[in-house]
KETIGU-576220 format. One record per residue (C-alpha): x, y, z. Coordinates in steps of 0.25 Angstrom, whole numbers, padded with zeros to 4 digits, always signed. Each point is the difference from the previous one (the first is absolute). Last residue first. Layout:
N
XYZ ...
//
This chain:
388
+0030+0074+0064 +0004+0005-0013 +0013+0006-0002 +0001+0015+0001 +0003+0007-0014 +0014+0004-0003 +0001-0011-0011 -0011+0007-0007 +0005+0014+0001 +0014-0005-0005 -0007-0007-0012 -0008+0012-0003 +0012+0009+0000 +0007-0009-0009 -0011+0000-0011 +0006+0011-0008 +0012-0009-0002 -0008-0009-0008 +0001+0009-0012 -0011+0003-0010 -0010+0002+0011 -0012-0011+0000 -0014-0002-0005 +0001+0011-0011 +0005+0014+0001 +0003+0004+0014 -0009+0008+0010 -0011-0010+0001 +0011-0010+0005 +0002+0010+0012 -0014-0001+0004 +0001-0016+0000 +0012+0001+0009 -0008+0009+0010 -0011-0010+0001 +0010-0011+0001 +0006+0007+0012 -0014+0001+0007 -0002-0015-0003 +0013-0004+0006 -0002+0008+0012 -0013-0007+0003 +0006-0014-0003 +0012+0001+0009 +0012-0006-0008 +0001-0015-0002 +0010+0001-0012 -0009-0008-0009 -0012+0008+0005 +0006+0013-0002 +0005-0004-0013 -0014-0004-0004 -0006+0014+0004 +0011+0007-0007 -0003-0008-0013 -0015+0002+0001 +0001+0015+0002 +0010+0000-0012 -0010-0008-0009 -0011+0009+0004 +0008+0012-0005 +0004-0007-0013 -0005+0009-0010 -0005+0013+0007 +0006+0010-0009 +0010+0012+0001 -0007+0006+0012 +0008+0011+0006 -0005+0004+0013 -0003-0014+0005 -0010+0001+0011 +0000-0012+0010 -0014-0006+0002 -0005-0003+0013 +0003-0013+0008 -0007-0012+0006 +0002-0011+0009 -0008-0012+0006 -0014+0003-0005 -0008-0012+0003 -0008-0004-0012 -0005-0013+0007 +0014-0006-0002 +0012+0011-0001 +0000+0012-0009 +0012+0009-0003 -0003+0014-0006 +0006+0009-0010 +0002+0015-0004 -0010+0009-0006 +0009+0005-0011 +0000-0015-0006 -0010-0008+0009 +0008-0013+0002 -0007-0011+0008 +0007-0011+0006 -0008-0012+0004 +0005-0010+0011 -0003-0014+0004 -0008-0004-0012 -0010-0012+0001 -0006+0002-0013 -0015+0003+0004 +0004+0006+0014 +0011+0010-0006 -0010+0004-0011 -0011+0003+0009 +0009+0008+0010 +0006+0008-0011 -0013+0004-0005 -0005+0004+0014 +0013+0008+0002 -0001+0007-0013 -0014+0005+0003 -0015-0002-0002 +0002-0015-0003 -0001-0009-0012 +0008-0012+0000 -0008-0008-0010 +0012-0006-0007 +0001+0008-0013 -0005+0013+0005 +0009+0000+0013 +0012-0004-0009 -0002+0012-0009 -0002+0009+0011 +0013-0005+0006 +0007+0002-0013 -0004+0014-0001 +0005+0003+0014 +0014-0006-0003 +0003-0014+0005 +0011-0008+0007 -0003-0014+0005 +0005-0008+0011 -0002-0015+0002 -0002-0004-0014 -0004-0013-0007 -0015+0003+0001 +0003+0014-0005 +0006-0006-0013 -0011-0009-0003 -0010+0011+0002 +0008+0010-0009 +0001-0010-0011 -0015-0003+0001 -0004+0015-0001 +0010+0003-0011 -0008+0006-0011 +0008+0013-0003 -0008+0012-0003 +0006+0009+0011 +0014-0006+0004 +0003-0009+0012 +0015-0002+0004 -0002-0007+0013 +0013+0000+0009 -0001-0013+0008 +0009-0003+0012 +0002-0014+0004 +0007-0002+0013 +0008-0012+0003 -0003-0015-0002 +0001+0000-0015 -0005-0012-0007 -0011+0008-0008 +0008+0012-0004 +0010-0006-0009 -0009-0010-0008 -0010+0011+0000 +0009+0010-0007 +0005-0010-0010 -0015-0005-0003 -0004+0014-0003 +0012+0003-0008 -0003-0012-0009 -0015+0003-0001 +0000+0015-0003 -0006+0011+0008 +0008-0004+0012 +0011+0011+0000 -0011+0010+0001 -0006-0006+0013 +0012+0003+0009 +0010-0007+0009 +0009+0003+0012 +0006-0012+0008 +0005+0001+0014 +0009-0009+0008 +0008-0004-0012 +0007-0014+0001 +0012+0004-0008 +0005-0014-0003 -0008-0001-0013 -0006+0013-0004 +0005+0001-0014 -0002-0015-0001 -0015+0002+0003 -0001+0010-0011 +0007-0008-0010 -0010-0011+0003 -0012+0009-0002 +0004+0007-0013 -0005+0014-0002 -0007+0001-0013 -0008+0012+0002 +0013+0007+0004 +0005-0001-0014 -0011+0008-0005 -0013-0005-0007 -0008+0013+0000 +0003+0015+0002 -0004+0007+0012 -0007+0013-0003 +0001+0009+0013 -0007+0012+0002 +0006+0011+0009 -0005+0012+0008 +0007+0013+0001 -0008+0007-0011 +0000-0012-0010 +0012-0008-0001 +0000-0013-0009 +0010-0010+0005 +0002-0011-0011 +0004-0013+0007 +0010-0010-0005 +0004-0014+0004 +0013-0006-0005 -0001-0007-0013 -0005-0015-0002 +0007-0011-0007 +0014-0001+0006 -0004+0003+0014 +0010+0003+0011 -0004-0003+0015 +0004+0011+0010 +0001-0008+0013 +0016+0001+0000 -0001+0015-0002 +0004+0005+0014 -0005+0014+0003 +0011+0010+0003 -0008+0012-0005 +0009+0002-0012 +0000-0015-0003 -0015+0000-0001 +0000+0012-0009 +0010-0006-0009 -0008-0013-0001 -0013+0007-0003 +0006+0009-0011 +0006-0012-0006 -0013-0007+0000 -0006+0013-0007 +0011+0000-0011 -0003-0015-0003 +0009-0012+0001 -0006-0011+0009 -0014+0006+0002 -0003+0002+0015 -0006-0009+0011 -0002+0002+0015 +0005-0005+0013 +0006+0010+0010 +0007-0005+0012 +0001+0011+0011 +0009+0002+0013 -0004+0014+0005 +0010+0011-0001 -0008+0011-0005 +0006+0000-0014 -0004-0015-0001 -0014+0002+0005 -0002+0012-0009 +0004-0008-0012 -0009-0012+0004 -0012+0010+0002 +0002+0006-0014 +0002-0013-0006 -0013-0005+0006 -0008+0012-0005 +0006+0000-0014 +0010+0010-0004 +0013+0003-0008 +0000+0014-0006 -0004+0003-0015 +0001+0014-0006 -0007+0014-0001 -0014-0004-0003 +0001-0011+0011 +0002-0015-0003 +0001-0008+0013 +0009-0012-0002 -0002-0013+0005 +0002-0010+0012 -0012-0007+0004 -0002-0009+0012 +0005-0007+0012 +0007+0006+0012 +0007-0009+0010 +0004+0007+0013 +0011-0005+0009 -0002+0002+0015 +0008+0007+0011 -0001-0007+0013 -0007-0013+0004 -0006-0003-0013 -0014-0003-0007 -0006+0014+0000 -0013-0001+0007 -0012-0008-0004 -0011-0003+0010 -0002-0015-0002 -0005-0005-0014 -0013-0007+0002 -0009+0011-0003 -0014-0004-0005 -0008+0003+0012 +0006+0014+0003 -0012+0008-0004 -0011-0008-0007 +0003-0003-0014 -0010-0010-0005 -0013+0006+0005 +0005+0014-0004 +0001-0005-0014 +0014+0002-0006 +0003-0014-0006 -0014-0002-0006 +0000+0013-0008 +0015+0000-0003 -0001-0014-0005 -0013+0002-0008 +0006+0013-0006 +0012-0008-0005 -0009-0012-0005 -0009+0009-0008 +0012+0008-0006 +0007-0013-0004 -0012-0005-0006 -0002+0013-0008 +0015+0000-0004 -0002-0015-0006 +0009-0012+0003 -0008-0007+0010 -0015-0003-0001 -0005+0003+0014 -0006-0008+0012 +0001+0008+0013 +0012-0002+0009 -0004-0004+0014 +0005+0010+0011 +0010-0004+0011 +0004+0003+0014 +0008-0011+0005 +0012+0004-0007 +0001+0012+0010 +0010+0012-0003 +0001-0006-0014 -0015+0001-0002 -0005-0012-0008 -0006+0000-0014 -0008-0013-0003 +0002-0008-0012 +0015+0001+0001 +0008+0012-0004 +0011+0002-0011 +0008+0013+0003 -0006+0012-0008 +0001+0002-0015 -0013-0006-0003 -0006+0010+0009 +0003+0011-0009 +0007+0012+0007 -0001+0012-0009 +0008+0013+0003 -0006+0012-0008 +0010+0011-0002 +0001+0010+0011 -0007+0010+0008 +0006+0006+0012 -0001-0002+0015 +0004+0011+0009 +0011+0000+0010 +0008-0007-0011 +0005-0014-0002 +0009-0002-0012 
//
């Protein structure tokens, strides 16, 4: 559900009691030697959780503790494969409810379906209701796009996720309904779905981590992975997700943001700078990120390396008949991941991803109704030159 511009949504609260159990000191997963003492609090109350959460964020992200590159122990991550890589995509599958009907959606599901249609090997892990109309819509869409469904868990107690899409003058506001099946992703079933695939790339987001079960499942898959970890943040105005964003960034090698998300992260983590390059540099140094992909809607995109180095950029591609912008950012991400997995030239891949996102703005919802409409993009991707 990523769009070129961030939209408002229902409040996503991440209580600290729902986090993974932690010891009396909090360690940085990039460097366990960096620790911060936990303050004494009375557990079990929202106020205590809030004080503790703010303490961890404030202590963990002081400039004295997170100097550039000090805490990175993982080697520079590349897709863990010699030729074509498989991609694990983790997160929500749901239905986007527009005023004129429902379509299958969810940022990870959008990415996974595009990857399948583009000819990149992908395993999608999510959870849907066992027997509801929304779940059948998700399954039908997966099959039409050639996306394997063995990673789609079925839940007898919780319904398939729903998002109400409120359209207003070309912009969108998303109301994400609570307690969906994907909030209860099972960690063991997720590991089993990926057994034997050895993904070289894993894609994960922040929205799928809003509840304890799915958060634990996502991290159980991401943490042991030796390959490239790609984070697609899904920040919403008004959400209280600072600690969750920080923990996710510390797990990632690459991150994709839009301009509003970059500004939000810069405000949260003292990464203020006069321009996007400076903000990107500060965030990348603080969290040990290798690449930051910034999407700017009609203004195009930029790829930053360490120290805010501008590695590549592209102007926006006009879409003469905009239907909506839902899924444009997901399309960009999918084609970028496909290019990485197929070892295509990065600059050429990013330029094609930009055009693909513009194309998606011309269709209703996050993807065209028929997968055949993506065949020209598949052909164009596979015709790109190989990476050096």
